[in-house]
C-alpha positions in Angstrom: -18.5 0.8 -59.5 -16.5 -0.4 -56.5 -16.0 -4.1 -56.0 -17.6 -5.7 -52.9 -14.1 -6.4 -51.6 -13.2 -2.7 -51.9 -16.4 -1.6 -50.3 -15.9 -4.0 -47.4 -12.4 -2.8 -46.9 -13.5 0.8 -46.9 -16.2 0.1 -44.3 -13.8 -1.7 -42.1 -11.3 1.2 -42.4 -14.0 3.8 -41.6 -15.1 1.7 -38.6 -11.6 1.4 -37.3 -11.1 5.2 -37.7 -14.3 5.9 -35.8 -13.2 3.5 -33.1 -9.8 5.0 -32.9 -11.2 8.5 -32.7 -13.6 7.5 -29.9 -11.0 5.6 -27.9 -8.4 8.3 -28.4 -10.8 10.8 -27.1 -11.4 8.6 -24.0 -7.7 8.4 -23.3 -7.2 12.1 -23.8 -10.1 13.1 -21.4 -8.9 10.9 -18.6 -5.5 10.6 -17.0 -3.7 7.3 -16.6 -3.0 6.1 -13.1 -0.4 3.8 -11.7 -0.6 2.8 -8.0 2.7 1.3 -7.3 2.3 -0.7 -4.0 5.3 -2.3 -2.3 4.8 -5.1 0.2 6.4 -4.7 3.6 8.3 -1.6 2.7 8.5 0.9 5.5 9.3 4.6 5.7 13.1 4.1 6.0 13.7 1.3 3.4 14.9 3.8 0.8 17.7 6.2 -0.1 15.1 9.0 -0.2 14.9 10.8 3.1 11.3 10.7 4.1 11.7 12.2 7.6 12.1 15.9 8.3 14.0 18.2 10.7 12.4 20.8 12.9 12.2 23.2 9.9 10.4 20.6 7.7 13.4 19.9 5.5 14.4 16.4 4.6 16.7 14.7 7.1 18.9 11.7 6.3 19.5 8.8 8.6 21.9 5.9 8.3 19.4 3.6 6.6 19.0 6.1 3.8 22.7 5.5 3.1 22.3 1.7 3.2 19.5 1.3 0.6 19.9 2.2 -3.1 16.6 3.5 -4.7 17.5 5.9 -7.6 14.1 5.6 -9.2 12.4 6.6 -6.0 14.8 9.6 -5.9 13.8 10.4 -9.5 10.1 10.3 -8.5 10.6 12.4 -5.4 12.5 14.9 -7.4 9.6 15.5 -9.8 6.8 15.1 -7.1 5.8 15.3 -3.5 6.5 12.9 -0.7 4.8 12.6 2.7 6.6 12.4 6.0 3.5 11.2 7.9 1.6 8.8 5.7 0.0 5.9 7.5 -1.1 2.4 6.5 -2.6 -0.4 8.5 0.3 -2.3 10.2 -0.4 -5.6 8.3 -1.1 -6.1 4.6 -4.7 -7.3 3.8 -6.3 -4.5 5.8 -4.4 -1.9 3.9 -5.2 -3.5 0.5 -8.9 -3.5 1.3 -8.7 0.1 2.4 -7.1 1.2 -0.9 -9.9 -0.7 -2.7 -12.8 0.7 -0.7 -11.7 4.0 0.9 -12.7 2.5 4.3 -10.7 2.1 7.5 -10.1 -1.5 8.4 -12.2 -1.0 11.5 -15.1 -0.5 9.1 -14.5 -3.1 6.4 -13.5 -5.5 9.2 -10.6 -7.2 7.4 -8.5 -6.3 10.4 -5.8 -8.9 10.0 -3.8 -10.4 7.2 -5.9 -13.1 5.5 -4.6 -16.6 6.0 -5.7 -18.2 2.7 -6.6 -21.6 4.2 -7.9 -21.0 7.7 -9.7 -18.3 9.7 -6.8 -16.6 11.7 -8.7 -14.4 14.1 -6.5 -15.6 16.9 -7.3 -17.2 20.3 -9.1 -14.1 21.6 -9.9 -12.5 18.2 -13.4 -11.4 17.1 -15.3 -14.3 15.6 -17.2 -11.9 13.3 -14.2 -10.2 11.6 -14.1 -10.2 7.8 -11.8 -13.1 7.1 -13.6 -13.7 3.8 -12.4 -10.3 2.6 -13.7 -8.5 -0.5 -16.7 -9.8 -2.4 -17.9 -9.4 -5.9 -20.6 -6.9 -5.1 -18.4 -4.6 -3.0 -17.8 -1.1 -4.2 -14.2 -0.9 -5.3 -12.0 1.8 -6.9 -11.2 -0.3 -10.0 -14.8 -1.2 -10.4 -15.8 2.4 -10.5 -13.0 3.4 -12.8 -13.9 0.6 -15.2 -17.4 2.0 -15.4 -15.8 5.3 -16.4 -14.0 3.7 -19.4 -10.8 2.7 -17.8 -9.0 -0.6 -18.5 -8.2 -1.7 -15.0 -5.1 -3.8 -14.6 -4.0 -5.8 -11.6 -0.4 -7.1 -11.6 1.2 -8.8 -8.6 0.0 -9.6 -5.1 -3.7 -9.7 -4.4 -4.4 -11.1 -0.9 -8.0 -9.7 -0.9 -9.7 -12.9 0.2 -9.0 -16.6 1.1 -8.9 -19.5 -1.2 -12.2 -20.7 -2.5 -13.8 -17.2 -2.2 -14.5 -15.0 -5.2 -12.2 -12.2 -3.9 -9.1 -14.4 -4.3 -9.3 -13.5 -8.0 -8.9 -9.7 -8.5 -10.8 -9.9 -11.8 -13.9 -10.5 -9.8 -13.3 -7.3 -7.9 -13.4 -4.7 -10.7 -10.2 -5.5 -12.6 -10.3 -6.3 -16.3 -7.0 -8.0 -16.1 -5.3 -10.1 -13.4 -1.7 -11.2 -13.6 -0.3 -13.1 -10.6 -2.9 -12.1 -8.1 -4.1 -14.9 -5.8 -5.3 -15.6 -2.2 -1.9 -15.7 -0.6 0.3 -12.8 0.4 3.9 -14.2 0.0 5.4 -15.8 -3.0 6.6 -19.4 -2.9 9.9 -18.2 -4.4 11.2 -15.2 -6.3 13.2 -17.5 -8.6 12.1 -18.4 -12.1 14.3 -21.4 -11.8 12.0 -22.6 -9.0 8.9 -21.7 -11.1 8.1 -19.0 -8.5 7.5 -21.6 -5.8 6.0 -24.4 -7.7 9.2 -26.5 -7.3 9.5 -25.8 -3.6 7.9 -26.9 -0.4 5.9 -23.7 -0.6 4.2 -24.8 -3.8 0.8 -23.8 -2.4 2.2 -20.2 -2.8 3.4 -20.6 -6.4 2.7 -17.3 -8.2 0.2 -18.0 -11.0 0.1 -16.8 -14.7 3.9 -16.6 -15.2 4.5 -20.0 -16.8 6.4 -18.4 -19.7 9.2 -17.5 -17.3 9.4 -20.9 -15.6 12.9 -22.4 -15.7 14.5 -19.1 -16.6 16.7 -16.7 -14.6 13.9 -14.1 -14.6 13.5 -12.8 -11.0 9.8 -12.4 -10.0 10.1 -8.6 -9.7 11.3 -8.5 -13.3 8.7 -10.9 -14.6 5.9 -8.8 -13.1 7.4 -5.7 -14.6 7.6 -7.2 -18.1 3.9 -8.2 -17.8 2.9 -4.8 -16.5 4.6 -3.0 -19.4 2.9 -5.4 -21.9 -0.6 -4.8 -20.5 0.0 -1.0 -20.5 1.2 -1.1 -24.1 -1.9 -3.1 -25.1 -4.2 -0.7 -23.4 -2.5 2.4 -24.9 -2.6 0.8 -28.3 -6.4 0.6 -28.0 -6.6 4.3 -27.1 -8.0 3.6 -23.6 -7.0 5.1 -20.3 -5.6 2.7 -17.7 -5.6 2.2 -14.0 -2.6 0.0 -13.2 -2.5 -1.4 -9.7 1.0 -2.7 -9.7 1.4 -4.6 -6.4 4.8 -6.1 -6.0 5.3 -9.3 -3.9 8.6 -7.7 -3.1 9.9 -7.0 -0.5 8.0 -9.6 1.5 9.7 -12.7 2.8 11.2 -15.1 1.8 14.3 -12.9 1.7 15.8 -14.4 -1.4 18.6 -12.5 -3.0 18.0 -10.7 -6.3 21.4 -11.5 -7.8 21.4 -8.4 -10.0 22.1 -6.2 -7.0 24.0 -8.3 -4.5 27.4 -6.7 -5.1 26.0 -3.4 -3.8 25.6 -4.9 -0.2 28.1 -7.7 0.2 30.5 -5.4 2.1 27.9 -3.6 4.2 28.6 -5.5 7.4 25.0 -6.5 7.7 23.6 -10.1 7.8 22.9 -12.1 4.6 19.2 -11.7 5.2 19.5 -8.0 5.5 21.6 -7.9 2.3 18.9 -10.0 0.5 16.2 -7.6 1.7 18.2 -4.7 0.3 18.4 -6.4 -3.1 14.7 -6.9 -3.1 14.3 -3.2 -2.4 16.6 -2.2 -5.2 14.9 -4.7 -7.6 11.6 -3.1 -6.8 13.1 0.3 -7.4 14.4 -0.8 -10.8 10.9 -1.9 -11.7 9.6 1.6 -10.8 12.3 3.2 -13.1 11.4 0.7 -15.9 7.7 1.7 -15.7 8.6 5.4 -15.8 10.8 4.8 -18.9 8.0 2.8 -20.5 5.5 5.6 -20.0 7.9 8.0 -21.7 8.6 5.6 -24.6 4.8 5.3 -25.2 4.4 9.1 -25.1 2.0 9.1 -22.2 4.2 10.1 -19.3 2.7 13.6 -19.1 -0.8 12.1 -18.8 0.1 9.5 -16.2 -0.2 10.0 -12.4 2.1 7.7 -10.3 1.3 7.0 -6.7 4.0 5.1 -4.8 3.5 3.6 -1.3 4.1 0.7 1.0 1.3 -1.4 2.5 2.6 -1.5 6.1 5.7 -0.9 8.2 9.1 -2.3 7.4 9.9 -6.0 7.9 13.6 -5.6 7.4 15.6 -8.3 9.3 17.5 -5.8 11.3 16.3 -6.0 14.9 13.5 -6.6 17.4 10.1 -5.5 16.4 9.6 -3.2 19.4 12.9 -1.5 19.4 14.5 1.2 17.2 16.2 -1.0 14.6 14.8 -1.9 11.2 13.0 1.4 10.8 15.5 3.6 12.7 15.0 6.2 14.0 11.3 5.1 14.1 10.4 2.5 16.7 8.9 -0.9 15.8 8.3 -2.7 12.5 5.5 -4.5 10.6 2.7 -5.6 12.8 3.7 -3.3 15.7 1.7 -0.5 17.2 4.6 1.9 17.0 5.3 4.3 14.1 7.7 1.9 12.4 4.8 -0.6 12.1 2.4 1.7 10.3 4.2 4.7 8.7 5.1 4.1 5.1 6.7 5.9 2.2 4.3 7.8 0.0 5.3 9.7 -3.2 3.0 11.2 -5.8 4.1 12.6 -9.1 3.2 12.9 -12.8 5.5 10.6 -14.7 6.8 13.6 -16.6 6.2 17.2 -15.6 4.5 19.5 -18.1 3.0 22.7 -16.7 0.9 23.0 -19.9 -0.7 19.6 -19.6 -4.4 19.8 -18.9 -4.3 17.0 -16.3 -1.4 18.6 -14.5 -3.2 21.9 -14.5 -6.1 20.1 -12.7 -3.7 18.6 -10.2 -0.4 20.6 -10.1 2.1 18.6 -8.1 5.2 20.6 -7.2 8.7 19.1 -7.6 10.8 18.0 -4.7 8.4 19.0 -2.0 7.7 17.3 1.4 4.2 17.3 2.8 4.2 17.1 6.6 0.4 16.8 7.2 -1.0 13.4 8.3 -2.6 11.3 5.6 -3.4 7.6 5.2 -4.3 4.8 2.8 -8.1 5.5 2.9 -7.4 8.8 1.2 -6.4 7.3 -2.1 -10.0 6.3 -3.0 -11.6 9.8 -2.7 -8.6 11.4 -4.3 -8.6 9.3 -7.4 -12.4 9.3 -7.6 -12.3 13.1 -7.7 -9.5 13.3 -10.2 -11.4 11.0 -12.6 -14.9 12.4 -11.8 -16.4 9.0 -10.9 -19.6 8.8 -9.0 -19.5 6.9 -5.7 -22.7 4.9 -5.1 -25.0 6.3 -2.4 -24.6 4.4 0.8 -20.9 3.5 0.4 -19.1 5.1 3.3 -15.7 6.6 2.7 -13.4 7.2 5.6 -10.7 8.9 3.7 -10.3 12.5 2.6 -9.4 14.0 -0.7 -5.6 14.6 -0.9 -5.7 17.1 -3.7 -4.7 20.2 -1.6 -1.9 18.3 0.1 -0.6 17.0 -3.2 -0.2 20.6 -4.4 2.1 21.2 -1.5 -0.3 23.3 0.5 -1.7 22.7 4.0 -5.3 21.8 4.4 -6.8 23.1 7.6 -10.1 21.2 7.0 -8.4 17.8 7.3 -8.4 16.1 10.7 -4.8 15.2 11.8 -6.1 11.7 12.9 -5.5 8.0 12.3 -7.2 4.9 13.6 -5.4 1.5 13.6 -7.4 -1.4 15.0 -5.9 -4.8 15.4 -8.2 -7.1 17.5 -6.1 -10.2 16.9 -3.3 -12.1 18.5 -1.4 -13.8 15.7 1.3 -11.2 14.8 4.0 -9.3 16.5 1.8 -7.0 18.6 -1.5 -8.3 19.6 -5.0 -7.1 20.5 -4.3 -3.4 20.2 -5.9 -0.2 18.9 -4.0 3.0 18.1 -5.6 6.4 17.9 -3.7 9.5 16.7 -5.2 12.9 17.1 -2.8 15.9 16.4 0.4 15.4 18.2 -0.9 12.8 20.6 -1.0 9.1 20.1 -2.7 6.6 22.4 -2.4 2.9 22.4 -4.8 0.5 24.0 -3.8 -3.1 24.8 -6.9 -5.2 25.2 -5.0 -8.1 26.8 -1.8 -6.5 28.2 -0.8 -9.6 30.2 -0.6 -11.6 26.9 1.2 -8.8 25.2 3.8 -8.6 27.9 4.3 -12.4 28.1 4.5 -13.1 24.4 6.4 -10.0 23.3 9.0 -9.9 26.0 8.2 -6.4 27.2 8.1 -5.2 30.8 4.9 -3.1 30.8 1.6 -4.8 31.5 -0.4 -1.5 31.3 -3.5 -1.3 29.2 -2.4 2.0 27.8 0.5 3.9 26.3 0.6 7.6 25.4 3.1 9.5 23.3 3.5 13.1 22.1 4.9 12.7 18.6 5.9 16.3 18.3 8.2 16.1 21.3 9.0 12.4 21.1 8.7 11.3 17.5 10.5 8.0 18.2 8.2 7.0 21.1 10.6 6.6 23.9 8.7 8.3 26.7 5.3 6.9 27.7 3.2 9.7 29.2 0.1 7.7 30.2 0.7 8.1 33.9 2.0 11.7 33.9 -0.8 13.0 31.6 -4.0 11.2 32.8 -6.3 13.9 31.5 -4.9 13.6 28.0 -5.1 9.8 28.1 -8.7 10.0 29.2 -9.6 12.3 26.3 -7.7 10.1 23.8 -9.2 6.8 25.0 -12.7 8.3 24.9 -12.1 9.5 21.3 -10.8 6.1 20.4 -13.8 4.3 21.8 -16.1 6.7 19.9 -14.3 6.2 16.7 -14.5 2.4 17.0 -18.2 2.6 17.6 -18.7 5.0 14.7 -16.9 2.5 12.5 -19.0 -0.4 13.7 -15.8 -2.2 14.7 -15.4 -5.7 16.0 -13.5 -6.4 19.2 -11.4 -9.1 20.9 -12.8 -11.1 23.7 -11.3 -12.4 27.0 -11.0 -16.0 27.9 -14.6 -15.9 29.3 -16.0 -14.5 26.0 -16.4 -10.9 27.3 -16.0 -8.2 24.6 -13.0 -6.0 25.3 -13.6 -2.3 24.4 -11.3 0.5 25.3 -12.4 2.4 28.4 -10.8 4.0 31.5 
């Protein structure tokens, strides 16, 4: 007869084997996903050419030769990049759109969220969603968690202000939150400064990283170590993971990552621009480290990587309404020009394997460029389809499934449209709405006199109109020479805003300002 100790050990072993079989099955039937989100990284902040020539082939520009991003090059070589991928022109709106699949005009977090005070702006809408995401909101990580995923948040949150539940990503569908808080910029990138705790910006001290305090571990590296640790733990349990790896880099303060400074010291650019470039390269090293880690764990073939920025570039290289920091694109973060809202987007399996079941389901070609228009609201329906999660009835999704585009094909059923609504006055551009439809792009300035006065521009027109096919860098305003096109575009813009139940800025007398001719 077996002893009770032997019997107990046998039962425990059997239970462990059954658990391992179940969890391994779960991991094998669902792909892993990493959304790698970079703060304030625009389309041109990379050595990977994201723009194309007239034939649709990649075209390099001087900024591609300034930045060093070998890991992005590696990802682009094995996957597909988009030349016309849009985000909202400031951060919190994009982040809520990724979480919900909704345009900012609909979820109404139309500005970055000041963690301490409602920052609608002097003429901003009083009923915008400053409070951000709430615990009962439908979110992508929440749906994936219900499908058996371990959902991991590492890095910047910025989903809600201080004192509201959404400031903690673990209240929004994530099982794990490392470093996510109400604020959008770190107090410091330096471990020696306890990531801001030992500075005047202590109210922005990055949480949960006490083990790195007093060390030379740069914030980007600390977050990478934590992300690798959490992935290893999840894989060890045999569970699929959704990793939302949201770097604080490359947001200001532009503190130099000393690991990469030597690459830019002789560039002839300002010290701030050099520091920004080191932040870019540090972020890129993090991407490479994650790809290597997936390979070391033996899960690279089963892991989809989605790389993107949250808004246009904030590189300290020139005025926000000129062709400078995102050259050849005009404008930068916060602006209504393409440089303010066009971002890098690359999707790839971490390691290509044509025989892999997940990759057969979503075959992403190597080294391709997709030229169709897409935007951040498309991530939610794409990943929901890939993982077969059910979206609750009544939750409106503004995005469209990217599956066809990710295979390198054109999708004629997709509208070539993008709506960017910013009814606020506390950033670089103010009180504007952008509507893109096909090659045409219309811009409505609700308070043009304030825009002209505060932004040092000559035009005080309510409207701008560009044809992006003929004028991709927005140098020729056609609003006066093509009144019939402008009228059509502004009518469409107004209809879109109404369909999204948008909120609007008000004039000094409290009158609601909606686009109209």
